[in-house]
CHARMM internal coordinates of N, CA and C (Angstrom, degrees):
IC EDIT
DIST 1 N 1 CA 1.4497
DIST 1 CA 1 C 1.5265
ANGL 1 N 1 CA 1 C 108.68
DIST 1 C 2 N 1.2974
ANGL 1 CA 1 C 2 N 117.20
DIHE 1 N 1 CA 1 C 2 N 135.00
DIST 2 N 2 CA 1.4500
ANGL 1 C 2 N 2 CA 122.92
DIHE 1 CA 1 C 2 N 2 CA 179.34
DIST 2 CA 2 C 1.5214
ANGL 2 N 2 CA 2 C 109.29
DIHE 1 C 2 N 2 CA 2 C -84.91
DIST 2 C 3 N 1.3438
ANGL 2 CA 2 C 3 N 117.75
DIHE 2 N 2 CA 2 C 3 N 131.14
DIST 3 N 3 CA 1.4620
ANGL 2 C 3 N 3 CA 119.79
DIHE 2 CA 2 C 3 N 3 CA 178.07
DIST 3 CA 3 C 1.5248
ANGL 3 N 3 CA 3 C 111.19
DIHE 2 C 3 N 3 CA 3 C -60.13
DIST 3 C 4 N 1.3026
ANGL 3 CA 3 C 4 N 114.74
DIHE 3 N 3 CA 3 C 4 N 149.55
DIST 4 N 4 CA 1.4537
ANGL 3 C 4 N 4 CA 120.26
DIHE 3 CA 3 C 4 N 4 CA 177.60
DIST 4 CA 4 C 1.5145
ANGL 4 N 4 CA 4 C 109.81
DIHE 3 C 4 N 4 CA 4 C -62.28
DIST 4 C 5 N 1.2952
ANGL 4 CA 4 C 5 N 116.65
DIHE 4 N 4 CA 4 C 5 N 142.56
DIST 5 N 5 CA 1.4537
ANGL 4 C 5 N 5 CA 120.81
DIHE 4 CA 4 C 5 N 5 CA 175.53
DIST 5 CA 5 C 1.5204
ANGL 5 N 5 CA 5 C 107.88
DIHE 4 C 5 N 5 CA 5 C -115.27
DIST 5 C 6 N 1.2921
ANGL 5 CA 5 C 6 N 115.19
DIHE 5 N 5 CA 5 C 6 N 55.76
DIST 6 N 6 CA 1.4510
ANGL 5 C 6 N 6 CA 123.28
DIHE 5 CA 5 C 6 N 6 CA -178.70
DIST 6 CA 6 C 1.5211
ANGL 6 N 6 CA 6 C 108.93
DIHE 5 C 6 N 6 CA 6 C -77.77
DIST 6 C 7 N 1.3121
ANGL 6 CA 6 C 7 N 117.26
DIHE 6 N 6 CA 6 C 7 N 133.64
DIST 7 N 7 CA 1.4538
ANGL 6 C 7 N 7 CA 120.05
DIHE 6 CA 6 C 7 N 7 CA -179.74
DIST 7 CA 7 C 1.5217
ANGL 7 N 7 CA 7 C 112.22
DIHE 6 C 7 N 7 CA 7 C -77.58
DIST 7 C 8 N 1.3241
ANGL 7 CA 7 C 8 N 117.44
DIHE 7 N 7 CA 7 C 8 N -15.86
DIST 8 N 8 CA 1.4620
ANGL 7 C 8 N 8 CA 120.15
DIHE 7 CA 7 C 8 N 8 CA 178.24
DIST 8 CA 8 C 1.5168
ANGL 8 N 8 CA 8 C 109.80
DIHE 7 C 8 N 8 CA 8 C -76.61
DIST 8 C 9 N 1.3242
ANGL 8 CA 8 C 9 N 116.88
DIHE 8 N 8 CA 8 C 9 N 134.34
DIST 9 N 9 CA 1.4703
ANGL 8 C 9 N 9 CA 118.73
DIHE 8 CA 8 C 9 N 9 CA 177.22
DIST 9 CA 9 C 1.5311
ANGL 9 N 9 CA 9 C 110.68
DIHE 8 C 9 N 9 CA 9 C -68.55
DIST 9 C 10 N 1.3196
ANGL 9 CA 9 C 10 N 115.09
DIHE 9 N 9 CA 9 C 10 N 152.36
DIST 10 N 10 CA 1.4623
ANGL 9 C 10 N 10 CA 120.05
DIHE 9 CA 9 C 10 N 10 CA 177.16
DIST 10 CA 10 C 1.5199
ANGL 10 N 10 CA 10 C 109.25
DIHE 9 C 10 N 10 CA 10 C -70.16
DIST 10 C 11 N 1.3203
ANGL 10 CA 10 C 11 N 116.05
DIHE 10 N 10 CA 10 C 11 N 144.79
DIST 11 N 11 CA 1.4605
ANGL 10 C 11 N 11 CA 119.96
DIHE 10 CA 10 C 11 N 11 CA 177.99
DIST 11 CA 11 C 1.5239
ANGL 11 N 11 CA 11 C 109.39
DIHE 10 C 11 N 11 CA 11 C -66.62
DIST 11 C 12 N 1.3131
ANGL 11 CA 11 C 12 N 116.11
DIHE 11 N 11 CA 11 C 12 N 159.47
DIST 12 N 12 CA 1.4644
ANGL 11 C 12 N 12 CA 119.95
DIHE 11 CA 11 C 12 N 12 CA 178.11
DIST 12 CA 12 C 1.5233
ANGL 12 N 12 CA 12 C 110.33
DIHE 11 C 12 N 12 CA 12 C -61.27
DIST 12 C 13 N 1.3225
ANGL 12 CA 12 C 13 N 117.51
DIHE 12 N 12 CA 12 C 13 N -39.98
DIST 13 N 13 CA 1.4633
ANGL 12 C 13 N 13 CA 120.58
DIHE 12 CA 12 C 13 N 13 CA 179.58
DIST 13 CA 13 C 1.5256
ANGL 13 N 13 CA 13 C 110.54
DIHE 12 C 13 N 13 CA 13 C -60.73
DIST 13 C 14 N 1.3251
ANGL 13 CA 13 C 14 N 117.08
DIHE 13 N 13 CA 13 C 14 N -41.26
DIST 14 N 14 CA 1.4753
ANGL 13 C 14 N 14 CA 120.40
DIHE 13 CA 13 C 14 N 14 CA 179.77
DIST 14 CA 14 C 1.5265
ANGL 14 N 14 CA 14 C 110.53
DIHE 13 C 14 N 14 CA 14 C -68.96
DIST 14 C 15 N 1.3241
ANGL 14 CA 14 C 15 N 117.13
DIHE 14 N 14 CA 14 C 15 N -41.08
DIST 15 N 15 CA 1.4704
ANGL 14 C 15 N 15 CA 120.38
DIHE 14 CA 14 C 15 N 15 CA 178.04
DIST 15 CA 15 C 1.5263
ANGL 15 N 15 CA 15 C 110.29
DIHE 14 C 15 N 15 CA 15 C -62.64
DIST 15 C 16 N 1.3165
ANGL 15 CA 15 C 16 N 117.02
DIHE 15 N 15 CA 15 C 16 N -40.62
DIST 16 N 16 CA 1.4649
ANGL 15 C 16 N 16 CA 120.21
DIHE 15 CA 15 C 16 N 16 CA 178.41
DIST 16 CA 16 C 1.5253
ANGL 16 N 16 CA 16 C 111.30
DIHE 15 C 16 N 16 CA 16 C -66.29
DIST 16 C 17 N 1.3261
ANGL 16 CA 16 C 17 N 117.28
DIHE 16 N 16 CA 16 C 17 N -36.49
DIST 17 N 17 CA 1.4674
ANGL 16 C 17 N 17 CA 120.89
DIHE 16 CA 16 C 17 N 17 CA 177.93
DIST 17 CA 17 C 1.5301
ANGL 17 N 17 CA 17 C 109.93
DIHE 16 C 17 N 17 CA 17 C -65.04
DIST 17 C 18 N 1.3150
ANGL 17 CA 17 C 18 N 116.74
DIHE 17 N 17 CA 17 C 18 N -40.69
DIST 18 N 18 CA 1.4617
ANGL 17 C 18 N 18 CA 120.89
DIHE 17 CA 17 C 18 N 18 CA 178.49
DIST 18 CA 18 C 1.5236
ANGL 18 N 18 CA 18 C 109.68
DIHE 17 C 18 N 18 CA 18 C -66.46
DIST 18 C 19 N 1.3185
ANGL 18 CA 18 C 19 N 117.01
DIHE 18 N 18 CA 18 C 19 N -43.51
DIST 19 N 19 CA 1.4589
ANGL 18 C 19 N 19 CA 120.85
DIHE 18 CA 18 C 19 N 19 CA 178.87
DIST 19 CA 19 C 1.5195
ANGL 19 N 19 CA 19 C 110.57
DIHE 18 C 19 N 19 CA 19 C -61.14
DIST 19 C 20 N 1.3114
ANGL 19 CA 19 C 20 N 117.00
DIHE 19 N 19 CA 19 C 20 N -45.17
DIST 20 N 20 CA 1.4603
ANGL 19 C 20 N 20 CA 120.97
DIHE 19 CA 19 C 20 N 20 CA 179.44
DIST 20 CA 20 C 1.5249
ANGL 20 N 20 CA 20 C 110.74
DIHE 19 C 20 N 20 CA 20 C -59.97
DIST 20 C 21 N 1.3241
ANGL 20 CA 20 C 21 N 116.92
DIHE 20 N 20 CA 20 C 21 N -46.01
DIST 21 N 21 CA 1.4612
ANGL 20 C 21 N 21 CA 120.46
DIHE 20 CA 20 C 21 N 21 CA 179.42
DIST 21 CA 21 C 1.5242
ANGL 21 N 21 CA 21 C 110.62
DIHE 20 C 21 N 21 CA 21 C -62.96
DIST 21 C 22 N 1.3165
ANGL 21 CA 21 C 22 N 117.32
DIHE 21 N 21 CA 21 C 22 N -37.54
DIST 22 N 22 CA 1.4546
ANGL 21 C 22 N 22 CA 121.82
DIHE 21 CA 21 C 22 N 22 CA 178.68
DIST 22 CA 22 C 1.5261
ANGL 22 N 22 CA 22 C 110.66
DIHE 21 C 22 N 22 CA 22 C -64.00
DIST 22 C 23 N 1.3247
ANGL 22 CA 22 C 23 N 116.35
DIHE 22 N 22 CA 22 C 23 N -46.36
DIST 23 N 23 CA 1.4643
ANGL 22 C 23 N 23 CA 121.32
DIHE 22 CA 22 C 23 N 23 CA 179.00
DIST 23 CA 23 C 1.5278
ANGL 23 N 23 CA 23 C 110.54
DIHE 22 C 23 N 23 CA 23 C -63.10
DIST 23 C 24 N 1.3115
ANGL 23 CA 23 C 24 N 116.98
DIHE 23 N 23 CA 23 C 24 N -43.00
DIST 24 N 24 CA 1.4573
ANGL 23 C 24 N 24 CA 120.70
DIHE 23 CA 23 C 24 N 24 CA 179.83
DIST 24 CA 24 C 1.5210
ANGL 24 N 24 CA 24 C 111.08
DIHE 23 C 24 N 24 CA 24 C -62.75
DIST 24 C 25 N 1.3176
ANGL 24 CA 24 C 25 N 117.14
DIHE 24 N 24 CA 24 C 25 N -40.74
DIST 25 N 25 CA 1.4633
ANGL 24 C 25 N 25 CA 120.48
DIHE 24 CA 24 C 25 N 25 CA 178.18
DIST 25 CA 25 C 1.5283
ANGL 25 N 25 CA 25 C 110.33
DIHE 24 C 25 N 25 CA 25 C -62.98
DIST 25 C 26 N 1.3275
ANGL 25 CA 25 C 26 N 116.38
DIHE 25 N 25 CA 25 C 26 N -43.50
DIST 26 N 26 CA 1.4589
ANGL 25 C 26 N 26 CA 119.95
DIHE 25 CA 25 C 26 N 26 CA -179.70
DIST 26 CA 26 C 1.5280
ANGL 26 N 26 CA 26 C 111.22
DIHE 25 C 26 N 26 CA 26 C -69.08
DIST 26 C 27 N 1.3231
ANGL 26 CA 26 C 27 N 117.36
DIHE 26 N 26 CA 26 C 27 N -31.73
DIST 27 N 27 CA 1.4639
ANGL 26 C 27 N 27 CA 121.04
DIHE 26 CA 26 C 27 N 27 CA 175.45
DIST 27 CA 27 C 1.5236
ANGL 27 N 27 CA 27 C 111.64
DIHE 26 C 27 N 27 CA 27 C -65.08
DIST 27 C 28 N 1.3248
ANGL 27 CA 27 C 28 N 116.21
DIHE 27 N 27 CA 27 C 28 N -23.70
DIST 28 N 28 CA 1.4662
ANGL 27 C 28 N 28 CA 121.66
DIHE 27 CA 27 C 28 N 28 CA 178.29
DIST 28 CA 28 C 1.5275
ANGL 28 N 28 CA 28 C 111.19
DIHE 27 C 28 N 28 CA 28 C -89.14
DIST 28 C 29 N 1.3275
ANGL 28 CA 28 C 29 N 115.02
DIHE 28 N 28 CA 28 C 29 N 16.98
DIST 29 N 29 CA 1.4625
ANGL 28 C 29 N 29 CA 122.44
DIHE 28 CA 28 C 29 N 29 CA 176.42
DIST 29 CA 29 C 1.5280
ANGL 29 N 29 CA 29 C 113.33
DIHE 28 C 29 N 29 CA 29 C 69.04
DIST 29 C 30 N 1.3212
ANGL 29 CA 29 C 30 N 117.20
DIHE 29 N 29 CA 29 C 30 N 24.76
DIST 30 N 30 CA 1.4601
ANGL 29 C 30 N 30 CA 121.16
DIHE 29 CA 29 C 30 N 30 CA 172.94
DIST 30 CA 30 C 1.5283
ANGL 30 N 30 CA 30 C 106.48
DIHE 29 C 30 N 30 CA 30 C -83.15
DIST 30 C 31 N 1.3066
ANGL 30 CA 30 C 31 N 116.81
DIHE 30 N 30 CA 30 C 31 N 132.80
DIST 31 N 31 CA 1.4626
ANGL 30 C 31 N 31 CA 121.52
DIHE 30 CA 30 C 31 N 31 CA -178.98
DIST 31 CA 31 C 1.5258
ANGL 31 N 31 CA 31 C 110.50
DIHE 30 C 31 N 31 CA 31 C -56.84
DIST 31 C 32 N 1.3181
ANGL 31 CA 31 C 32 N 115.66
DIHE 31 N 31 CA 31 C 32 N 149.40
DIST 32 N 32 CA 1.4638
ANGL 31 C 32 N 32 CA 121.30
DIHE 31 CA 31 C 32 N 32 CA -178.16
DIST 32 CA 32 C 1.5277
ANGL 32 N 32 CA 32 C 111.01
DIHE 31 C 32 N 32 CA 32 C -55.47
DIST 32 C 33 N 1.3207
ANGL 32 CA 32 C 33 N 117.16
DIHE 32 N 32 CA 32 C 33 N -48.10
DIST 33 N 33 CA 1.4663
ANGL 32 C 33 N 33 CA 119.63
DIHE 32 CA 32 C 33 N 33 CA -177.95
DIST 33 CA 33 C 1.5265
ANGL 33 N 33 CA 33 C 111.52
DIHE 32 C 33 N 33 CA 33 C -63.38
DIST 33 C 34 N 1.3238
ANGL 33 CA 33 C 34 N 116.43
DIHE 33 N 33 CA 33 C 34 N -39.36
DIST 34 N 34 CA 1.4593
ANGL 33 C 34 N 34 CA 120.12
DIHE 33 CA 33 C 34 N 34 CA 179.10
DIST 34 CA 34 C 1.5239
ANGL 34 N 34 CA 34 C 110.67
DIHE 33 C 34 N 34 CA 34 C -69.58
DIST 34 C 35 N 1.3210
ANGL 34 CA 34 C 35 N 117.76
DIHE 34 N 34 CA 34 C 35 N -38.77
DIST 35 N 35 CA 1.4660
ANGL 34 C 35 N 35 CA 120.37
DIHE 34 CA 34 C 35 N 35 CA -179.84
DIST 35 CA 35 C 1.5256
ANGL 35 N 35 CA 35 C 110.52
DIHE 34 C 35 N 35 CA 35 C -64.60
DIST 35 C 36 N 1.3234
ANGL 35 CA 35 C 36 N 117.07
DIHE 35 N 35 CA 35 C 36 N -35.94
DIST 36 N 36 CA 1.4680
ANGL 35 C 36 N 36 CA 120.20
DIHE 35 CA 35 C 36 N 36 CA 176.34
DIST 36 CA 36 C 1.5236
ANGL 36 N 36 CA 36 C 110.56
DIHE 35 C 36 N 36 CA 36 C -63.78
DIST 36 C 37 N 1.3287
ANGL 36 CA 36 C 37 N 116.65
DIHE 36 N 36 CA 36 C 37 N -44.02
DIST 37 N 37 CA 1.4606
ANGL 36 C 37 N 37 CA 120.50
DIHE 36 CA 36 C 37 N 37 CA 179.04
DIST 37 CA 37 C 1.5215
ANGL 37 N 37 CA 37 C 111.13
DIHE 36 C 37 N 37 CA 37 C -62.30
DIST 37 C 38 N 1.3231
ANGL 37 CA 37 C 38 N 116.43
DIHE 37 N 37 CA 37 C 38 N -37.93
DIST 38 N 38 CA 1.4648
ANGL 37 C 38 N 38 CA 120.17
DIHE 37 CA 37 C 38 N 38 CA 177.63
DIST 38 CA 38 C 1.5257
ANGL 38 N 38 CA 38 C 111.04
DIHE 37 C 38 N 38 CA 38 C -62.72
DIST 38 C 39 N 1.3295
ANGL 38 CA 38 C 39 N 117.18
DIHE 38 N 38 CA 38 C 39 N -39.15
DIST 39 N 39 CA 1.4676
ANGL 38 C 39 N 39 CA 120.82
DIHE 38 CA 38 C 39 N 39 CA -179.67
DIST 39 CA 39 C 1.5246
ANGL 39 N 39 CA 39 C 110.39
DIHE 38 C 39 N 39 CA 39 C -68.83
DIST 39 C 40 N 1.3249
ANGL 39 CA 39 C 40 N 116.68
DIHE 39 N 39 CA 39 C 40 N -36.71
DIST 40 N 40 CA 1.4698
ANGL 39 C 40 N 40 CA 120.85
DIHE 39 CA 39 C 40 N 40 CA 176.48
DIST 40 CA 40 C 1.5259
ANGL 40 N 40 CA 40 C 109.13
DIHE 39 C 40 N 40 CA 40 C -58.03
DIST 40 C 41 N 1.3176
ANGL 40 CA 40 C 41 N 115.78
DIHE 40 N 40 CA 40 C 41 N -47.31
DIST 41 N 41 CA 1.4662
ANGL 40 C 41 N 41 CA 120.49
DIHE 40 CA 40 C 41 N 41 CA -178.81
DIST 41 CA 41 C 1.5313
ANGL 41 N 41 CA 41 C 111.69
DIHE 40 C 41 N 41 CA 41 C -70.50
DIST 41 C 42 N 1.3147
ANGL 41 CA 41 C 42 N 116.48
DIHE 41 N 41 CA 41 C 42 N -45.35
DIST 42 N 42 CA 1.4696
ANGL 41 C 42 N 42 CA 120.66
DIHE 41 CA 41 C 42 N 42 CA -175.02
DIST 42 CA 42 C 1.5265
ANGL 42 N 42 CA 42 C 112.71
DIHE 41 C 42 N 42 CA 42 C -66.65
DIST 42 C 43 N 1.3344
ANGL 42 CA 42 C 43 N 116.39
DIHE 42 N 42 CA 42 C 43 N -41.92
DIST 43 N 43 CA 1.4628
ANGL 42 C 43 N 43 CA 120.41
DIHE 42 CA 42 C 43 N 43 CA -174.22
DIST 43 CA 43 C 1.5275
ANGL 43 N 43 CA 43 C 113.27
DIHE 42 C 43 N 43 CA 43 C -104.53
DIST 43 C 44 N 1.3345
ANGL 43 CA 43 C 44 N 116.38
DIHE 43 N 43 CA 43 C 44 N -1.59
DIST 44 N 44 CA 1.4581
ANGL 43 C 44 N 44 CA 121.28
DIHE 43 CA 43 C 44 N 44 CA 178.07
DIST 44 CA 44 C 1.5331
ANGL 44 N 44 CA 44 C 111.95
DIHE 43 C 44 N 44 CA 44 C 55.86
DIST 44 C 45 N 1.3278
ANGL 44 CA 44 C 45 N 113.92
DIHE 44 N 44 CA 44 C 45 N 51.31
DIST 45 N 45 CA 1.4601
ANGL 44 C 45 N 45 CA 121.24
DIHE 44 CA 44 C 45 N 45 CA 177.60
DIST 45 CA 45 C 1.5257
ANGL 45 N 45 CA 45 C 108.17
DIHE 44 C 45 N 45 CA 45 C -126.25
DIST 45 C 46 N 1.3085
ANGL 45 CA 45 C 46 N 116.22
DIHE 45 N 45 CA 45 C 46 N 164.29
DIST 46 N 46 CA 1.4604
ANGL 45 C 46 N 46 CA 121.32
DIHE 45 CA 45 C 46 N 46 CA 178.43
DIST 46 CA 46 C 1.5305
ANGL 46 N 46 CA 46 C 110.07
DIHE 45 C 46 N 46 CA 46 C -75.42
DIST 46 C 47 N 1.3308
ANGL 46 CA 46 C 47 N 115.89
DIHE 46 N 46 CA 46 C 47 N 151.17
DIST 47 N 47 CA 1.4693
ANGL 46 C 47 N 47 CA 119.51
DIHE 46 CA 46 C 47 N 47 CA 178.08
DIST 47 CA 47 C 1.5272
ANGL 47 N 47 CA 47 C 110.93
DIHE 46 C 47 N 47 CA 47 C -60.34
DIST 47 C 48 N 1.3192
ANGL 47 CA 47 C 48 N 117.43
DIHE 47 N 47 CA 47 C 48 N -34.06
DIST 48 N 48 CA 1.4657
ANGL 47 C 48 N 48 CA 119.97
DIHE 47 CA 47 C 48 N 48 CA 178.08
DIST 48 CA 48 C 1.5309
ANGL 48 N 48 CA 48 C 110.84
DIHE 47 C 48 N 48 CA 48 C -61.83
DIST 48 C 49 N 1.3400
ANGL 48 CA 48 C 49 N 116.90
DIHE 48 N 48 CA 48 C 49 N -35.57
DIST 49 N 49 CA 1.4648
ANGL 48 C 49 N 49 CA 120.25
DIHE 48 CA 48 C 49 N 49 CA 176.74
DIST 49 CA 49 C 1.5255
ANGL 49 N 49 CA 49 C 110.69
DIHE 48 C 49 N 49 CA 49 C -67.85
DIST 49 C 50 N 1.3243
ANGL 49 CA 49 C 50 N 116.47
DIHE 49 N 49 CA 49 C 50 N -40.62
DIST 50 N 50 CA 1.4628
ANGL 49 C 50 N 50 CA 120.11
DIHE 49 CA 49 C 50 N 50 CA 178.43
DIST 50 CA 50 C 1.5259
ANGL 50 N 50 CA 50 C 109.73
DIHE 49 C 50 N 50 CA 50 C -61.58
DIST 50 C 51 N 1.3118
ANGL 50 CA 50 C 51 N 117.03
DIHE 50 N 50 CA 50 C 51 N -43.52
DIST 51 N 51 CA 1.4686
ANGL 50 C 51 N 51 CA 120.79
DIHE 50 CA 50 C 51 N 51 CA 178.75
DIST 51 CA 51 C 1.5333
ANGL 51 N 51 CA 51 C 111.13
DIHE 50 C 51 N 51 CA 51 C -62.61
DIST 51 C 52 N 1.3282
ANGL 51 CA 51 C 52 N 116.46
DIHE 51 N 51 CA 51 C 52 N -41.73
DIST 52 N 52 CA 1.4619
ANGL 51 C 52 N 52 CA 120.34
DIHE 51 CA 51 C 52 N 52 CA 178.69
DIST 52 CA 52 C 1.5327
ANGL 52 N 52 CA 52 C 110.39
DIHE 51 C 52 N 52 CA 52 C -64.48
DIST 52 C 53 N 1.3199
ANGL 52 CA 52 C 53 N 116.92
DIHE 52 N 52 CA 52 C 53 N -42.64
DIST 53 N 53 CA 1.4669
ANGL 52 C 53 N 53 CA 121.41
DIHE 52 CA 52 C 53 N 53 CA 178.71
DIST 53 CA 53 C 1.5208
ANGL 53 N 53 CA 53 C 110.03
DIHE 52 C 53 N 53 CA 53 C -63.54
DIST 53 C 54 N 1.3131
ANGL 53 CA 53 C 54 N 116.29
DIHE 53 N 53 CA 53 C 54 N -39.94
DIST 54 N 54 CA 1.4698
ANGL 53 C 54 N 54 CA 121.08
DIHE 53 CA 53 C 54 N 54 CA 177.99
DIST 54 CA 54 C 1.5319
ANGL 54 N 54 CA 54 C 110.31
DIHE 53 C 54 N 54 CA 54 C -59.69
DIST 54 C 55 N 1.3384
ANGL 54 CA 54 C 55 N 116.10
DIHE 54 N 54 CA 54 C 55 N -46.70
DIST 55 N 55 CA 1.4749
ANGL 54 C 55 N 55 CA 120.20
DIHE 54 CA 54 C 55 N 55 CA 178.40
DIST 55 CA 55 C 1.5268
ANGL 55 N 55 CA 55 C 110.80
DIHE 54 C 55 N 55 CA 55 C -63.47
DIST 55 C 56 N 1.3319
ANGL 55 CA 55 C 56 N 116.22
DIHE 55 N 55 CA 55 C 56 N -45.36
DIST 56 N 56 CA 1.4669
ANGL 55 C 56 N 56 CA 120.76
DIHE 55 CA 55 C 56 N 56 CA -179.00
DIST 56 CA 56 C 1.5201
ANGL 56 N 56 CA 56 C 111.04
DIHE 55 C 56 N 56 CA 56 C -60.56
DIST 56 C 57 N 1.3148
ANGL 56 CA 56 C 57 N 116.84
DIHE 56 N 56 CA 56 C 57 N -44.18
DIST 57 N 57 CA 1.4601
ANGL 56 C 57 N 57 CA 120.89
DIHE 56 CA 56 C 57 N 57 CA -179.89
DIST 57 CA 57 C 1.5179
ANGL 57 N 57 CA 57 C 112.29
DIHE 56 C 57 N 57 CA 57 C -62.28
DIST 57 C 58 N 1.3309
ANGL 57 CA 57 C 58 N 116.03
DIHE 57 N 57 CA 57 C 58 N -41.80
DIST 58 N 58 CA 1.4710
ANGL 57 C 58 N 58 CA 119.46
DIHE 57 CA 57 C 58 N 58 CA 179.47
DIST 58 CA 58 C 1.5259
ANGL 58 N 58 CA 58 C 110.99
DIHE 57 C 58 N 58 CA 58 C -70.37
DIST 58 C 59 N 1.3281
ANGL 58 CA 58 C 59 N 116.78
DIHE 58 N 58 CA 58 C 59 N -41.60
DIST 59 N 59 CA 1.4654
ANGL 58 C 59 N 59 CA 120.16
DIHE 58 CA 58 C 59 N 59 CA -179.90
DIST 59 CA 59 C 1.5253
ANGL 59 N 59 CA 59 C 111.89
DIHE 58 C 59 N 59 CA 59 C -64.12
DIST 59 C 60 N 1.3296
ANGL 59 CA 59 C 60 N 116.30
DIHE 59 N 59 CA 59 C 60 N -38.22
DIST 60 N 60 CA 1.4619
ANGL 59 C 60 N 60 CA 120.83
DIHE 59 CA 59 C 60 N 60 CA -178.13
DIST 60 CA 60 C 1.5202
ANGL 60 N 60 CA 60 C 112.75
DIHE 59 C 60 N 60 CA 60 C -91.98
DIST 60 C 61 N 1.3271
ANGL 60 CA 60 C 61 N 115.67
DIHE 60 N 60 CA 60 C 61 N 2.44
DIST 61 N 61 CA 1.4577
ANGL 60 C 61 N 61 CA 121.97
DIHE 60 CA 60 C 61 N 61 CA 179.15
DIST 61 CA 61 C 1.5228
ANGL 61 N 61 CA 61 C 111.48
DIHE 60 C 61 N 61 CA 61 C 50.40
DIST 61 C 62 N 1.3418
ANGL 61 CA 61 C 62 N 114.45
DIHE 61 N 61 CA 61 C 62 N 48.75
DIST 62 N 62 CA 1.4594
ANGL 61 C 62 N 62 CA 118.34
DIHE 61 CA 61 C 62 N 62 CA 177.95
DIST 62 CA 62 C 1.5068
ANGL 62 N 62 CA 62 C 108.54
DIHE 61 C 62 N 62 CA 62 C -58.49
DIST 62 C 63 N 1.2982
ANGL 62 CA 62 C 63 N 116.34
DIHE 62 N 62 CA 62 C 63 N 127.48
DIST 63 N 63 CA 1.4660
ANGL 62 C 63 N 63 CA 119.79
DIHE 62 CA 62 C 63 N 63 CA -175.85
DIST 63 CA 63 C 1.5273
ANGL 63 N 63 CA 63 C 111.97
DIHE 62 C 63 N 63 CA 63 C -75.90
DIST 63 C 64 N 1.3217
ANGL 63 CA 63 C 64 N 114.75
DIHE 63 N 63 CA 63 C 64 N 156.10
DIST 64 N 64 CA 1.4601
ANGL 63 C 64 N 64 CA 118.46
DIHE 63 CA 63 C 64 N 64 CA 172.88
DIST 64 CA 64 C 1.5249
ANGL 64 N 64 CA 64 C 109.08
DIHE 63 C 64 N 64 CA 64 C -70.49
DIST 64 C 65 N 1.3271
ANGL 64 CA 64 C 65 N 117.93
DIHE 64 N 64 CA 64 C 65 N 168.42
DIST 65 N 65 CA 1.4634
ANGL 64 C 65 N 65 CA 120.16
DIHE 64 CA 64 C 65 N 65 CA -179.26
DIST 65 CA 65 C 1.5109
ANGL 65 N 65 CA 65 C 111.04
DIHE 64 C 65 N 65 CA 65 C -66.75
DIST 65 C 66 N 1.3170
ANGL 65 CA 65 C 66 N 115.89
DIHE 65 N 65 CA 65 C 66 N 159.88
DIST 66 N 66 CA 1.4690
ANGL 65 C 66 N 66 CA 120.82
DIHE 65 CA 65 C 66 N 66 CA 177.66
DIST 66 CA 66 C 1.5100
ANGL 66 N 66 CA 66 C 111.46
DIHE 65 C 66 N 66 CA 66 C -66.38
END
COOR INIT
IC SEED 1 N 1 CA 1 C
IC BUILD
């Protein structure tokens, strides 16, 4: 499946959901590169977007879920 090439930016809530899923995958001992690929498939976004979300989440210290 080809990732969406939507010109609209993802909402903050969606970016946080992707970041959370990425962190959870990595917590399950899935390699970083593989976890990124999983997010591309799961959320239908480009890998570059996943990388940007990863950086944004770390920079903003997005907390894990309660």
